[in-house]
C-alpha positions in Angstrom: 21.4 -42.4 -51.5 24.7 -44.3 -50.3 26.6 -45.5 -53.6 28.3 -48.7 -53.4 30.3 -48.5 -56.2 33.9 -46.8 -56.4 34.3 -43.9 -58.8 36.5 -44.6 -61.5 38.5 -41.5 -61.3 39.0 -42.3 -57.7 40.3 -46.0 -58.6 42.9 -44.6 -61.2 44.0 -42.4 -58.7 44.7 -45.1 -56.1 46.0 -47.5 -58.5 48.7 -44.8 -59.9 49.3 -44.0 -56.1 49.7 -47.6 -55.1 51.9 -48.7 -58.5 54.5 -45.5 -57.8 54.1 -45.8 -53.8 52.6 -43.1 -52.1 54.7 -40.0 -51.9 55.2 -37.8 -48.8 51.6 -36.8 -47.9 49.4 -36.1 -45.2 46.1 -37.3 -44.8 43.5 -35.6 -42.5 40.9 -38.2 -41.1 38.1 -37.5 -39.1 36.0 -40.5 -37.9 33.2 -41.2 -35.0 34.9 -42.0 -31.7 33.7 -45.5 -31.6 35.9 -46.4 -34.7 39.0 -45.2 -33.0 40.7 -48.6 -32.4 39.6 -50.1 -35.6 40.8 -47.3 -37.9 44.0 -46.8 -35.9 44.9 -50.5 -36.8 43.4 -50.2 -40.7 45.5 -47.0 -40.8 48.7 -48.5 -39.3 48.4 -51.5 -41.9 48.3 -48.6 -44.9 51.2 -46.7 -43.1 53.6 -49.7 -43.3 53.0 -50.0 -47.0 53.6 -46.1 -47.8 55.9 -45.0 -44.7 56.0 -41.7 -46.2 52.4 -40.7 -45.5 51.8 -39.2 -42.1 48.0 -39.5 -40.7 46.4 -36.6 -38.8 43.4 -38.1 -36.7 40.5 -36.2 -35.1 38.2 -38.8 -33.5 35.0 -37.4 -31.8 31.3 -37.2 -32.1 29.9 -36.9 -35.9 28.3 -34.0 -35.2 31.3 -32.1 -33.8 33.4 -33.5 -36.3 30.9 -32.4 -39.3 30.7 -29.0 -37.7 34.5 -28.6 -37.5 34.7 -29.4 -41.1 32.0 -27.1 -42.1 34.1 -24.5 -40.1 37.3 -25.1 -42.2 39.0 -27.9 -40.1 41.4 -29.8 -42.3 40.0 -33.1 -43.3 40.5 -35.5 -46.2 37.9 -38.3 -45.0 35.1 -38.5 -43.0 33.6 -41.2 -41.4 30.2 -40.9 -39.4 28.4 -42.7 -37.2 25.4 -42.2 -39.2 23.7 -41.0 -42.4 22.6 -37.5 -41.0 26.1 -35.7 -40.7 27.3 -36.8 -44.2 24.4 -35.8 -45.8 24.6 -32.5 -43.8 27.9 -32.0 -45.2 26.9 -33.1 -48.7 24.1 -30.4 -48.7 27.1 -28.0 -47.7 29.0 -29.3 -50.9 31.8 -30.1 -48.3 32.1 -33.6 -49.7 32.8 -35.3 -52.9 29.4 -37.0 -53.1 30.5 -39.7 -55.8 32.6 -41.3 -52.9 29.7 -41.6 -50.3 29.3 -45.4 -49.2 28.7 -47.2 -46.2 31.9 -48.4 -44.4 30.8 -50.7 -41.8 27.7 -51.2 -39.3 27.1 -51.7 -35.8 24.6 -52.5 -32.7 23.7 -50.7 -29.8 23.8 -52.2 -26.2 23.2 -51.3 -22.7 26.0 -51.7 -20.4 26.7 -51.6 -17.0 26.9 -53.6 -13.6 23.4 -54.3 -12.4 22.6 -57.9 -13.0 18.6 -57.2 -12.5 18.6 -55.2 -15.9 18.1 -57.6 -18.9 15.5 -55.4 -21.1 14.4 -52.2 -21.8 11.6 -51.9 -19.6 14.1 -52.8 -17.0 15.8 -49.5 -16.8 12.8 -47.8 -15.1 14.5 -49.7 -11.8 17.7 -47.3 -12.6 18.8 -44.1 -11.3 21.2 -42.9 -13.7 21.9 -43.8 -17.4 24.5 -42.5 -19.5 23.3 -41.5 -23.0 25.2 -39.7 -25.9 23.7 -36.2 -26.5 21.4 -37.1 -29.4 22.1 -33.6 -30.8 25.5 -34.6 -32.1 26.1 -38.4 -30.9 24.6 -40.7 -33.6 24.4 -43.3 -30.6 22.6 -41.1 -28.8 20.2 -40.5 -31.3 19.6 -44.1 -31.4 19.2 -44.8 -27.9 16.6 -41.8 -27.8 14.5 -43.7 -30.7 14.5 -46.9 -28.7 13.3 -45.1 -25.6 10.9 -43.2 -27.4 9.6 -46.6 -29.3 9.4 -48.4 -25.9 7.4 -45.8 -24.5 9.8 -45.0 -21.7 10.8 -41.2 -22.6 8.6 -39.6 -20.1 9.7 -42.4 -17.3 13.2 -42.0 -18.0 13.6 -38.3 -18.9 15.3 -37.1 -15.5 17.3 -40.0 -15.2 19.4 -39.2 -18.6 23.0 -38.3 -18.2 24.1 -36.6 -21.0 27.8 -37.6 -22.4 29.5 -35.8 -25.2 30.2 -38.9 -27.1 29.8 -42.6 -26.7 33.4 -43.4 -25.1 32.5 -40.9 -22.4 29.3 -42.6 -21.8 30.9 -45.8 -21.5 33.4 -44.1 -18.9 30.8 -43.1 -16.8 29.4 -46.3 -16.5 32.9 -48.2 -15.8 33.7 -45.9 -13.4 30.0 -46.4 -11.5 29.1 -42.7 -11.9 25.9 -44.1 -13.5 23.9 -47.4 -13.5 24.6 -48.2 -17.5 25.0 -46.6 -20.7 23.9 -47.1 -24.1 26.9 -47.8 -26.3 27.9 -49.6 -29.3 28.5 -53.0 -29.1 32.2 -52.6 -30.4 32.6 -50.0 -27.4 31.0 -52.3 -24.8 33.5 -55.2 -26.0 36.4 -52.9 -24.8 34.8 -52.2 -21.5 37.0 -53.8 -18.1 34.3 -53.5 -15.8 31.0 -52.8 -17.3 29.2 -55.9 -19.0 26.8 -56.0 -21.7 23.4 -56.2 -20.1 21.4 -56.7 -23.4 21.2 -55.9 -26.6 18.8 -53.0 -27.7 15.9 -54.4 -30.2 16.9 -53.4 -33.7 13.3 -52.7 -34.4 13.2 -49.9 -31.9 16.1 -47.7 -34.0 17.1 -47.0 -37.4 19.9 -49.3 -38.6 23.4 -48.2 -37.2 25.8 -47.6 -40.0 28.8 -45.8 -40.4 28.9 -43.9 -43.9 32.3 -42.5 -45.0 33.1 -39.9 -47.8 36.2 -38.0 -49.3 36.0 -34.4 -48.9 36.2 -32.2 -51.9 39.8 -31.5 -51.3 40.4 -35.1 -50.1 39.5 -36.3 -53.7 42.2 -34.4 -55.1 44.6 -35.7 -52.6 46.2 -39.2 -54.0 47.0 -40.6 -50.6 43.8 -39.8 -49.3 42.4 -41.5 -52.4 44.3 -44.6 -52.0 43.4 -44.8 -48.0 39.9 -44.6 -49.2 40.1 -47.9 -51.5 42.1 -49.5 -48.7 39.5 -48.7 -46.1 37.2 -51.0 -48.7 39.6 -53.6 -48.7 39.4 -57.5 -47.7 42.2 -56.6 -44.7 40.2 -53.6 -43.4 37.1 -55.6 -43.2 38.5 -58.4 -41.2 39.9 -55.8 -38.9 36.8 -54.4 -38.5 35.2 -57.6 -37.7 37.8 -58.4 -35.4 36.6 -55.3 -33.0 32.9 -56.1 -33.2 31.8 -54.5 -36.6 29.6 -55.9 -39.2 30.1 -56.0 -42.8 26.5 -55.9 -45.0 
């Protein structure tokens, strides 16, 4: 179960860090690829207040990032595009369980350049559809859920083109290499060629949440604890909303 209250010990660490200014330190941040622009802006804002802090960022598919952390890749904070990979690392004792909470929410859309497509049922008209690999890409998992619940899995099975992450799927659509792609609303809003053809009905897939947590090592890093608190600030939320994310 995801907690919504900030652990007292983390608050103390963060307050001490903000009071004395975070000294020279590194924050290793692993986050879902769809968060890249928003998290970059949030971290830049934090860095302006604490210029001695250096961010080392790793963006990619949530499953890939989780496996990297499990294998020993340095990480202080992990932000996943679904709860599955947070739970995976929690069960592996890699995360500070008390720090798990929802960072933000998103929506799933279908983007492309075919004006004849305006619903899930219209997808049968297409030949090639990009989808993030459901085994490691949450956006792909949500899309697969929607396809199954819409009763289209057998009709679309041979038309699906697997992408390494949601950004790659959007790139395929932008280049015209596929007829369209299942992507997050926040990604589609940044597209230059592909446009949003329809929003996938929320009843067809699980709620799209981005849970975050400090790793066991990150909970001992004062700078990481401070940034973790900053990620929940009003300023950070304003930035998320600007990029199309929602806060519930």
